[in-house]
N, C-alpha and C positions, 0 to 999 in steps of 0.2 A: 839157511835162509834168514834174512832180516825179518822183523815183525812190524806190522802196521795195523792200526785199528783206531776206532773211535771210542772215547771214554766220555761218559756223561757224568758231570758233577751235579748231583741233585740234593735237595734238602730244604729245610724251612727257611723263611727269610732270616737273614743276619747269622747264618751258620758259619760264614767265612769262606764260601765257595770262590769268590772273586779274589780274595787274598791268596787262597790256595793256588789258583790258576796262575797268578803273577809270580808266586814263589816257584813253582814248578818250571815256569818258563824263564825265570830270572829276568824278566821284562815286564813292564806295565802294559797289559792289553785291556784289562777290565778296570773300570773306575771302582773305587772303594769308598764306602761311607758307613758310618755307624748307624744309619737310618735303614729300617726294613724296606724291602722292595726297591732297592737301588738298581739292581739288575733287572732290565725290562725285556731283553731279548736273548736269544741263544747266542752267547759270545764265543767265537771259535778261536782257539789258540793252538799253535802247531809246535811240537817239540820233535826235533829231528837230531838223532844221535847215531853213532856207529851201530847201535843195536836195532835201529829202525826208526819208525815215526809214530808218534801218538798225536791224534787230533782230539783235543779236549773241547768239550761243550760245556761252558759255564751257563747254567740255566737260572731263570728267575725262581725265587723261593716259592714253594708250593703252599698256598694259603686259600682261604675261602674267598673266592672272587665276587666282588660287588659291582664292578663296572666292566664295560666292554674291554678296556685296556687290561684289566686284571685277568679277564677270561683268556685273552690272547697270551698273557704271560704264563698262566698255568698250563695252557695247551702246548706252548713251546717246550715246557719242562717235561711234560709227560710224554710227548712225542720223542724227545731226545732219549729218555729213559727206555722207551720201548724199542728203539732202533740201534742203540749203541752196542758195541762188542763187549764192553765192561761197564757196569754201573757202579759209581762211587756214591754212596749215601753219606753225605757230610753232615755231622751232628755237632752241635754246640754243647760240648761236655760240661760247660759251666752252668748250664740251665737245667732245671729239674725236668725229668721225663714227664710229659703230659699227654693229653688226648691228641694233640697235633702230631706228636712224635709217633704215637701208636698208629694213627691213621697212615702216615707216611711209611712206617715200617711194614705194615700190612700191604701197602701198595707195592713196595719194592720186593716183597717176598714173592709176589706173583710173576715177577719178571724171570724169564728162563735163561738169561745171560749169566755170566759170572758176576758176582756182586762182592764189593768190598765195603765194609763199614768203616768210616773214617771219623774217629772221635777227635774233633778239633778243639783247640783252646785249652789244652792240657796244662799250659802255663798258668791258668787261672783256677786250677782245682787241686785239692789235696789228693795225693796218689791213692789213698785208701778208699776215697769215694769213687774212684775210677773202675775198680773191679766189678762192683755190682751192675754199673752201666754196661760194661763189657759182657757180662752174663745175660743181661736183658736182650742185648742185640744178637748174641749168639744163639739164644733160644727162639728169637722172633723170626729169623729167616736163615736160609742156608748160605751163609756168607763163606766166600772162599778164604777170607782173611778179615781180621779185625785189627786196624792200625791206629793207635793213638798218635796224634801229631799236634804240633803248634804251627799253623801256617804263618804266624806272625814272626816267630824266630827260626823256623825251619826244622825244629826238632821233630824227627820221625818221617820227614818228607823223602829222604832217600830210600827208607824202607818201603814206603808207599810206591815209589817208582819201581822198585824191585818187584813188588807184588803185581804191578800193572804189566810190566814186561812179561812176567810169567804167565799171565792169562790172556795175552792178546794173541791173535792168530798170526801165522806167518804170511808174509805178503810184501809186495813192492810198495813204496811210499805213494800216497795219494797226491802230494803236493811237492813242488820244488824245495830243496833243502834249505834255501835262503828265506823262504816265507815264514813269518811269525804269525800271521793272521790272514784271513781272506776278506776282511772288511775294508772298504775304501777309506781314504783319509777323511772324507767329509763326515762319515758316520762316527769315526773315532774322535773327530774334533768336537762334534755336537756333544758327545758323551763327556768329554773332558771339561766342556763348558758347564754342563749339567752338574758335574762333580763339584765345581767351584760355587755354584748356586747352593747346593746342599751344605757345603761347608760354611757358607756366609750367613745362611738363614736358620741354622740350628734347628729347633723343633717348631718353628713358625709355619713353615710350608712343607710338611713331610712328604706328601705324595702328589701335590697338585700343580707341579711345574714340569714343563717339557721344553726342549730346545730344538728349534727348527732352523736349519741352515737355509737362508733366503738367496744368498749369492756367494760365489767363490771365484775370485779373479786371480790369475797368475800373469802379472804385468810383463814379466820377462826376467831374465837373469840379472841378479843384483838388486832387484826391487822387491818390496814387501808383497807377500800374498795378502790380498784384501778379502776379508770374510765378514759378511753380514749375517747375524744370527738374531733370531727373535725368541725370547723367553715367554712361553704361554703360561698364563695364570687363570684360575677358575673365578676368582673374585676380585672385584675392584680394589678392595682393601689389601689384597696380596700384592697388587701392583705398587701400592705405596710402601709396603715393607721392602720390596726388592729395590725400588729406587732409593729409598732412604732419605734422610734429611739432607736437603740440598744436593741430592744425587750421590751422596757418599757411598751407599751400599753398592749400587750398580757399578760405580767407578771402581771400587775395590775388587768386585767380581771380575770386571773387564781386565784389570791389570794382572790379577792372578791367572785368569784364563789365558791371556796373551803370552805371558811368560812361559806358562806350560806348553802352549801350542808351539812357540818358537823352539823350545827344547825338543819337542816331539817331531816337528816338521823339519828341524834343523835349518831354518831360514827365518827372516824377519817376517812379522805378521802385523797387519793393521786390522784390529778387530772393532767392528761396529755392533755394539749390543743394544737391542731394543726390547721393551717389555709390552706385551699385548694382553689385554683382558679378553679371554675366550671362554665364556660360560660353558660348563659341562663338556670340555674338550675330550675328557676320557671316555665319553659316549659317542663322540662324533667320528664315524667311520672314515669320512673323507680326511680328516685331520690325522687320524691314526695312520692312514695310508700314506700321507705326505711325510710323517715322522719316520715311517719304515722305508721310505723310498731309497735312501742311500744305503741302508743295510742290505736291501734286496738287489743292489747293483751288482753284487757278487752272487751269481745265480745258484751257486752250490751251497750257500750258507744255510738255507732253510729247507734244502731238498732232503729226501730220505737217505738215511745212512745205510740201512739194510731193511729187509722185510720185517715188519713187527711180528711179535709172538702170536701164535694162534690162540 
């Protein structure tokens, strides 16, 4: 029998979960940034091979939530962890073990599914410092395997896949073999635009921007897809940073996003980017619902994977 199951990638912010997802799929599904809390939703990626099908759930980094948006992010991560067939705890091995790691390790230890500790970023550490960290995790929870990897260069990722196949249940695939993700193009486009915003603004706007797709027009074969998107900012000064002197920054963001979208959609794109000052949008449930609208267009993205543990 082939195998099929759901795998939750959980961890602290910036552990490299999205980079790992893209590496395992050999395609870009999740946006990547060096800024914490880049992932805001449960991002689904589907790997289908002759061995079966793995449905990966890349989750927001678990952190102390201070806003409604952050509470939704942490809830998405914990629900995926409770419902998956296998839980992968992704750890930044280049960072010292701290209270946040201890809290997350204790949380994962309570999950009754098979668990794998994935020590990422081993390309940034001395090998002799890795063994004590492996001991810490082996003693902290009943892990089925501990796998050191580098999601950046792929080292150890094949072994991780071997361990995942070993612990997944037998079953028929959940999705068509051609599917890479269940998310609609509109959601993925908004994410790619947000990635370019993060790249262009460095540390100036760490968590206070979002991208809302206002309009999407397909004029017909041979003509450009017309996308209108609004970048939300919490402060009026942030709007000035995004626009830049004489519009230079927003123009650069728009050009980079358009080129990325054309490669992703495989057609010409006309992108109209706008910036809107929206105070406290992270606490505005109506706006958060609008931002989630395209993600939820695929009804099974946020649905239960399996009954949670008792």
